[in-house]
C-alpha positions, 0 to 999 in steps of 0.5 A: 855439176858432176865431176865426171862430166868435167873429167870427160871434157878434160880427157877430150881436151887433152887428146884433141890438143895433141892430135891437132898438133900432130895432124897439122904437122902431117898436113903441112908435110904431105899436103893432104886435104883430108888430113888438113880437114881432120886437123881443123876438126881436132882444132875445133873440138879442142876449142869446143871443150874449152867452151864447155868447161867455161859453160860448166864454170859459169853455170855454177855462178850463184843466183843474184838480183838479175838472175834469181834462179842462177845461171844453170842454163849457161851449160845449154847456151854454150852447148848450142854454141859448140854445135854452131861452131862445128857446123860453121867452122869445122864442116864449112872449112872441110867442105871448102877444102875438099872442093878446092882440092878436087878443082885444083889437085896437087901432087900427093906427098909421102903418105907414110906420115899420114898413116902414122898420124892416123894410127896415133889419132885412132889410139888417142881418139879411141881412148877418149871415145871409150871414156866418154861412152863409158861415162855416158852409159853409166849416167843413162841408167835404164834408158837406151842410148838414143832415149838418153840423148833425147831425155837427158838434161846434161848436154855436156856428156853427149856433146863430147860423145857426139864429137868423139864419135864424129872424130872416129868416123872422120878418121876412117874417111881420112884413112880411105882418102889417103889410102886410095890416093896412095894406091891410085895416085889420084888426089880426087879421093883425098878431096872427096874424103875431106868432103865426107868429113865435112858432111859428118861434121855438118850432120853432127852439128845439126843433131847437136843443135836439135837436141840442145834447142829444147833445153835452151828454150826450156824443157820440163822435167822427165815424165817420171819426175812429173808423175812422182811429184803428182803422186807425192802431192796427192798422197796427202789426205788434205789434198782433194785433187792435183791439177797442173804440175808444171816443171822447168829445167833451169840447169841439169841439176836444177828443176823449178816446179809449180803445182796447182792443188785443190784442198778438201773443204775440211782443211782449216785455212790456218793449216794450209801453209803448213801442209804446203810446207810438208809437200815441199819437203816431201818433194825435195827429199824424193827429188834432189834436183827440185830446188824451188817449188811453188804451189797454187791452192784453189784460193790464192797463191802461196809460194813454198820457199826453200832454205837450201842454197840454189846452185846451177 
């Protein structure tokens, strides 16, 4: 797993921890519902980063008898759990707080503390967001941002980017809620801001869950890799036809490939295994993410084994 991914998560964890403490202090002093929602938002994000780091660590567990292909999908599982927590805890509590605050308004407290905290949060969240965006932009290559999210196989990076983007939008909603409450003296705006923050979190969680669902169930490698494997196998003169090329991501950096091949009639049976070994080597040299390759000749099934250690 890339150390860049861990750096992005650690940066978000440090920022959210400090911001959560500051926001909770401001919420207790001012009684702002929007600020309380933002506090919960930052606390949830902090917990999410801990879960992502745990998932990354678990994904590096070597294969064993029960998990012969390793634990790479732990990253996908914990990313999905993060989406559920954002929706159930972050969005749920924010919506609840907003509705309760509208139904039972309280006297607004001094807003200056909220403004100071929101300004500091913008600085810290903005720095974390810029760092996550920079690393995501670097990793996405030639793809567009939406395409990179849809086709990317490492959810940890875009989960942090989504969280930080939602945090920036939440801060904007909290600022307008605090400002309008301060100007008009009507605490309904504060409650409405809390509801908006809940909707932002809910939308983010649904999008994250949708994007990580396919990875958790089992997505194939990107089309370029599948096509490249087909080209490599068909380049051998002994191969008459490449039938199926089936791939599965067992983790962000672990692809399992299964190819079905038709050999020419002139290939001696004793040479088939050597040719398959050459194909395996060529595929793994070109695509380092491919850790296991299985081949199915027209006559019988031959496993192409790997001497390299497997990692998630």
